[in-house]
C-alpha positions as CSV (number, residue, x, y, z in Angstrom):
1,M,3.6,-10.2,8.3
2,K,5.7,-10.5,11.2
3,R,8.5,-9.0,9.3
4,E,6.4,-7.0,7.5
5,Y,4.9,-5.4,10.9
6,Y,8.5,-4.9,12.3
7,D,9.6,-2.9,8.9
8,F,6.8,-1.2,9.4
9,L,7.9,0.3,12.9
10,C,11.0,1.1,11.4
11,E,9.5,3.5,8.8
12,I,7.2,4.9,11.5
13,L,10.7,5.8,13.4
14,V,12.0,7.5,10.4
15,L,8.8,9.8,10.0
16,L,9.2,10.7,13.5
17,R,12.8,11.3,13.5
18,K,12.2,13.8,10.4
19,E,9.2,15.5,11.8
20,K,11.7,16.2,14.5
21,N,13.9,17.8,11.8
22,L,16.8,15.5,13.0
23,S,19.2,13.6,10.8
24,Q,20.3,10.2,11.6
25,K,24.0,11.7,13.1
26,E,21.9,14.0,15.1
27,L,19.6,11.4,16.9
28,A,22.6,9.2,17.1
29,E,24.3,11.7,19.0
30,L,21.2,12.4,21.6
31,L,21.2,8.1,21.7
32,E,24.9,8.5,22.5
33,K,25.3,5.4,19.8
34,P,27.2,5.9,16.3
35,Q,25.5,6.9,13.3
36,S,25.5,3.6,12.0
37,F,22.9,2.3,14.9
38,I,20.3,4.2,13.4
39,S,21.4,3.5,9.4
40,K,21.1,0.0,10.3
41,Y,17.9,-0.2,12.1
42,E,16.3,2.2,9.7
43,N,17.3,0.1,6.9
44,G,16.3,-3.1,8.4
45,E,19.7,-4.4,8.8
46,R,19.3,-4.1,12.8
47,R,16.4,-5.3,15.0
48,L,15.2,-3.1,18.0
49,D,14.3,-4.7,21.3
50,L,11.7,-3.0,23.3
51,I,13.9,-1.1,25.5
52,E,15.9,0.5,22.6
53,V,12.3,1.6,21.1
54,L,11.4,3.1,24.4
55,Y,14.6,4.8,24.8
56,I,14.3,6.3,21.3
57,C,10.8,7.4,21.8
58,K,12.5,9.1,24.9
59,K,15.1,11.1,22.6
60,L,12.3,11.7,20.0
61,N,9.9,13.7,23.1
62,V,7.2,10.7,21.3
63,S,5.4,8.6,24.0
64,P,4.9,5.6,23.5
65,H,1.5,5.3,23.4
66,D,1.7,7.7,20.8
67,L,4.2,5.8,18.5
68,I,1.5,2.7,18.7
69,N,-1.4,4.8,18.1
70,R,0.4,6.3,14.8
71,M,1.6,2.8,13.8
72,D,-2.2,1.6,14.2
73,E,-3.8,4.9,12.2
74,I,-1.2,4.8,9.2
75,W,-1.3,0.3,9.4
76,N,-5.4,0.7,9.0
77,E,-5.5,3.2,5.9
């Protein structure tokens, strides 16, 4: 369950990035990270810590509360 929920978080972050019409490269530039950083967490090759998730939310202009609510809504469908 733990891994499944983490994968779900990454799926939601991908959806949020795409909703903002950002490529991986564009988001990486906003985060001042290499594009491979985005690719690796989106593909589950790299885990994000809480601070990184919060920073991604900030750069996507999405509140952490909205991220959690979004996860909860979709998770319970």
